[in-house]
N, C-alpha and C positions, 0 to 999 in steps of 0.2 A: 899674653893670650891664655884663655881658659877653655877647657873642654866643657861639654854640656854637664858632665858629672861634677866637675869642680864648681861650675856656676850654680848647679842645683844645691850643692852642699852649702855654698855661701848664702843662698836665698832661703834655704830650708824647704825646698820643694822637691818633687820627683824629677829625675832627668828627662823623662818623657814629656813633662810639662814644659821644660826649657826647649825641647825640640819642637813642640807645638808652637810656642811663642816665636821661635825663629822662623818656622815655615809660614806662620801667619804674618810675618813682617813686623812684629812688635819689638823684637830685639834684633839689632844688626849683628850679622855673623857671616863668616866665610867658610866655605866647605874646603877642607883639606883632606883628601882621600875619602875615607868613610866617616870622618868626624866633622862636627861643626866647631869652629874656633871663634870665641867671642872675646873682644877686647874688654878690659876692665872698665874703661870709660863708658862703653856702650851698655855694659851691665849696670853700672851705677846710674845711668841716665834713665833706665827703665823704671817706671813707676807703676806698681800694681793698682788696679782699680779698687776703690774702697768697697768694703762689703755693703750690699744694699739690702733693704728690707724686702721680703717677698710681697708680691701684690696681694691685696685683699680681694677675696672672691666676693662677688655680689650674691647675696642670699636672695634667690628668687624662688618663689613657690612653684612646684611643678604645675604644668598646664592641666586643666581638667580634661579627663578622658571623654571622648565622644562615644555614645552608645552605638553599638553595631547592630544592624538588622532591625527587625520589628521589636517594639517594646513589649515586654512580657507583662500581661495584665492577668492577675489571678483573681478568680471570684472569691468573695468572702466565704470563710469556712462555716459550715453549719454545725453547731455543737451537738445536735441530736443525730447526725448522720452516722451510719454504721462504719466501723473501721475496716479498711481494706486489709486483707492478709498480706503480709510481706513475704518476699522471696518467691521462689519458683513454685507454681501450683503442682500438687501431687497427682499422679495418675490414679485413676479409679481402678480398684481391683474387681474386674468383672470377668469371671471365668478364666482368669489368667493364673490363678493359684495352681501350684503343682498338686496333682492328685496323688495320694499315697498309692504306691504300687505293691502288689502282693508278690512277695519273693518266694521262689521255689515252686511256682506253678508251671 
C-alpha cells in the first residue's frame, strides 16, 4: 500500500494531482483515516493520457462594423473661403477698461 505522497514520488507528479485522480475515479484507492491508500497494482495499471496538440484556432476576419445613426456628408471645401478663427472668441473691450483713478484727492 502506498500513500498519495509515495505514489506521487513514483510517478513524478504532485501529491495533489494523485488526490485529484483518486477523486475522479481514475486510480483505485481506499480511504484510511485522512489518507488515501493506493495498491501498487492499481498505480501500475493507471496510464496517463498522451499529451495532445492544442487546437488550431480558425483565423476569421472581424465582422465589418455597421455605421450608427445618420451618415455624415460633408460639403466639398472651397479653397478661397476665409479661414475660421480657432478657439474661444474674445470679448470686445467696450468701456470695460479700468479708468485710472486719481490718488490723493
